[in-house]
N, C-alpha and C positions, 0 to 999 in steps of 0.2 A: 570425396572428390569425384568429378565426372570427367570422363575422357571424351573429347570432341575430336572428330576426324573428318577431314576433307581431303580426298586424294585423287591423283591421277599420276600417270607415269612421269617421274622426274619433277613433280610439283606437288609435294606432300606437306601438309601442315597437321601435325598431331600435337595436341596440347592438353595439359591438365590445368584446370582453372584453380587458382589459388585465392583469389579475392573477389569472387562473385558471390554476394550474400544470398542470391536466389538459389544457389546450389546447396543441397543438404550437406551439412558438415559431417566429418567422420564420426562414426558411432561411439568410439571409445575415447576416454579422456586423454589417453596417451597419444592417440592419433590426432586429436584436436590440438594438443600441445605442439606436436611435430609440425602440423600445418601452420600454426601461428608463428612458430619459430622460422619455418621456411619462408613464410611471407616477409618477415622482418629482415631476414638475412639476404634473401635472393631478390626481393622486390625491386631494388634499384637496377638490377641487371637483367631482369626478365623482360621479354618483348611485350609491348602494349599491343592488344589486338582489338579492343573496342572500348568505348566510353561507358560510363555508368548508364544503365538502361532507363534511368529516370528522365533522361533528356528527350527532347523531341527532335533531335538532330542526328544526321548521319554524315560521316566524312566521305567525300568523293576523293579517291586517290587514283593517280595514273602512274604506271610504270613503263620503263624501257625507252622513253623518248629523250629529247624531242625528235620528232620526225618532220621533215620539211613540208609534207602535204597534210598529214593527219592532224598534227598538233595545232596549226593555225585554225583549222576548221573546228576542232574541238573548242578552242578558245573563243571562236565566234559564237558557238552555241551557248557557252557559259555566259558570255556577255549578253546575249539575247534574253537569257533567263535571270540575269543579275545574280548569278551563282558563282561560287569560288571552289577551287579544287587544290589539292596538294599534288604536286608533280615530283615523283621520285625519278630524277633524271640520271642517265649514265654520263660519265665524264666526257667520253669521246664525242658522242652526238652533241652534247652541250657546247663543246669547243667548236664543232663544225657549224652550229646554228645559234650563235650568240644572240642574234636579234630576236629569235623566238623566246629564248630564256629571258631576255630583257622585257619582252612583252608580257610574259607571265608576271614578272615583278610589278611592272607598271599598272597592270590591271588587277592587282591585289591578290594574286594567287600565292600559294606557299610553295617555295622551291626547296626540295629535299634531295638527298642523294641515294642512288640505287647501286652505286659501285663504279669502278673504272670501266668494267665490262660486265658481262653476264656470267662470269665464272662462279661456280658454287664455292662458297667460302670454306665449307667443311672438307674440301679436298686440298686445302692449303694449311700450312702450319699457322699457329696463332700469330707469330710475328709477321709473316707474309700477308696474312689476311688483314690484320690491323693496318699494316703499312699501305696496302692497296686501298682500303676504305678511306683512310685519312688523306692519301694522295688524291683520291677522287673528290673528296670533300673540298680540299684546297682548290682544285681545278674548277669545281662548280661555283665556289664562292668568288673566284677570280672572274668568272664570266657573269654571274648574277649580281655581284657587288652587294650582296646581303649575307648575313650569317646563315649558315646551314646547321640546323639542330636535330634533324630527323634522318634516320637511315633505315631503308628496307633492304634486307639481304636478298639477293636473287634466289628464287625458289623458297623464300622464307627460311633458309638453312643457315644457321650460325651456331656458335657454341657459347657457353657461359663465360669462358675465358675471354673470348673475343668481345662479347657484350660488356663485360666488366671493364675492359680496357677502353672501349669506345665510350662507355658511360663516364669514365674518368676524364675523357677528352671532350665531354660536352655533347655527345651524340646519343640520342634515344632511339632504340630499335623498335620499329613499328611493323606489325604484321597486318592481318585482316580477318574479318569474319563473314563477309559477303562477297560474292563474285559473280561475274557475268559469263565466265568460261569463254572469254573472247580471245583466247590464244589460238583457237582453231576456227576455220571458216564455218559460218552458219548464216541463216537468215537474220536480218537486223531485228525483226520482231521477236524471234525466239531468244536472241542474245539479251535483249532488253528485259524480256520476261524472266530469264534466268536471274538477272540482277534484282529485279523487283521482288521476286519470290524469296530471296535470301535476306532482304533488308529487314532489320529490326531496329528499334531505338538504340542509338549509340553505336551502330555498326560502322566499321571501316570498310567501304566498298572498293574492291580491287578491280580496276579497269586498266586498259593498255592503250597508249597512243602509238605503239609500234610493237613488233615482236622481235626481241633481240636474240632469240635462240632458234632460228629457223632450222638449223641442222638437227634439232631434236624431233622434228615432225615425223611421225611414223606413217609409212604407207599403209592404208590409203588415206591417211589424214591430209586434209588440204590446209595450206597456209592461208591465213586470213586475207580475204579480198573484199570484205563487207565495208560499208560506209560507217566509220567509227563516229562521225559527227551525228549521223542519223540515229545510231544506237543511243548516244547520250541524250539527244532530244527526246526520244521515246522514254528514257528513264526519268528525265526531269518532268516530262508531262505526266508520267504515271505516278510520280510522287505527289502530285498536287492533291489527290484525294486521300492520301494516307496520313496527312498531318505531320509528315516528316520533312525537315528542312535540310538542304545540303549546305555543308560548311567545310572548312579545312580541318585537318587533324589538330592544329594548334588551337583552334577555338574550343576543342573538347578537353584538352589536357588540364585546364583549370578546374574542371568538374570532376576530375579523377578518372583514371583509366583502369581497365581490368588487364591483368598480366597473366602470362602463362609460361609453362615450360614443356618441352617435349623430349623424347628419347634422343634426338639428334643434337640437343643442346648440352646434355650432361656428359661432357667428356673433357 
């Protein structure tokens, strides 16, 4: 098994890959048996973080919105490029901006849930965490008028118990493998280059149409002021020569997804 790590303060994703056949398997027969058993038992409740690399697609995903200014402009760019994205929305902004959520649905995008707010679920008990997510899902479905099947925990932090309960309720937990590092201010070109540099076949690309946790910005870190629509336009234009096609997460689930677990899940 290989450990993959992407980290920054308060936004850490650590994972052990259980079902990536490109990763060398455990050397011993016992370890192999354990890995197979873990895959069978834990697979349904482990978070998906990318699709099978045999695909030529990547999933565009947005967190923290909808935002009254940024999200419509992002939707405009997606329309210009005939591209679709998965929007992991927060319940409160979705309630405040129902027309934006309705536009997402009308234009063929996938609406998913990111939570009631941006609280870290691992700081809540299992019952409180699950109740918060399911309440947010109900609120988002009420606004979007479509079923919500995907959930991305804030900061990527959840637990196996929470995941198992959400899975039983029809929610699949989704993380990411590519990112633009767009939660802090930077030049649009560099942010797009960050994203393009991490894209691989089957990747789930993490983007943001808002920043829902500004209180966590460290001095001298600047809160984002860049043009998010321009970043997306640069990413989509940059993908033209890569042979990769942008899709929604739901388009890739049928081809199989790779799942993972991390230290903050096993509790």
